[in-house]
Every structure is written in structure tokens, then in C-alpha cells.
C-alpha positions, 0 to 999 in steps of 0.5 A, a space after each residue: 507515472 511511475 513511483 521513485 523508490 530509490 529516494 525512500 528511507 527504507 532500503 530495498 532490494 533491487 528485486 523488491 524495487 523491480 517487483 514494486 515497479 512492476 506492480 505499479 505499472 501493471 495495476 495502472 493498466 486499463 485492461 490486464 492480458 491473461 499473463 499481466 493478471 497472472 504476474 500480478 497474481 504472483 507478486 502478491 503471492 510473494 508479498 504474502 511471505 515477504 512483510 517488507 514487499 507487502 508493506 510497499 504493495 500496500 503503499 503502491 495501492 495507495 498511490 494507485 488509488 490516488 492515481 486513479 482518483 479512487 481515494 476521497 481525501 475528505 473521506 480519508 480524514 474523517 476515518 482517521 479522525 475517528 481512528 484517533 478518537 478510538 484510539 485515544 479512548 482505549 488508551 485512556 481505558 488501558 491507563 486507568 487499569 494499570 
């Protein structure tokens, strides 16, 4: 499965599109050669200096998690609900201080 990053509302450079696509394809391989593992490392290192690329690699990781059935949707919803409750409580706490 390939991701279609051309239909995004965010504009990506051609270079970033290629890097994200390459990362996605490599990450889905059952096993990696030494050069493929090195290439993933290179892409991740590039993302450490490019917040936009880092964001899109995180999105790719999320899609990869779904593709490999590593993400439990119910657990995600539970975590989101807990986070929402925490944020709501913090918001009220801060609002009371101002």
C-alpha cells in the first residue's frame, strides 16, 4: 500500500514526498537489509532537523501501525478520552487562576 501524499492540504516539497514514500515502503518490509536499515536511519536523522518532515514521518508511522495491525482503535479512543479529561481539567484550573 502506498500513501497518496499529493492529496494533502499541506504542500510538501518533492524531496520530502519522496523521502516519506521511501520511508513508508521500507518500514513495511518484513526484513531490512543493512543498506535499507541505514537508509531509514538517514531519513530519521534528516527529520531531526526538519520539523515538517518529522511530522509527516510520524503520520507515516501511524499509517504503518494500522497497516500492520499494531494499533488498537479502542485503546486509542480510551487514551484520547483520558487526555481530553486531563486537558479539560487543566484548562479549568488555569482559567480559575486568571
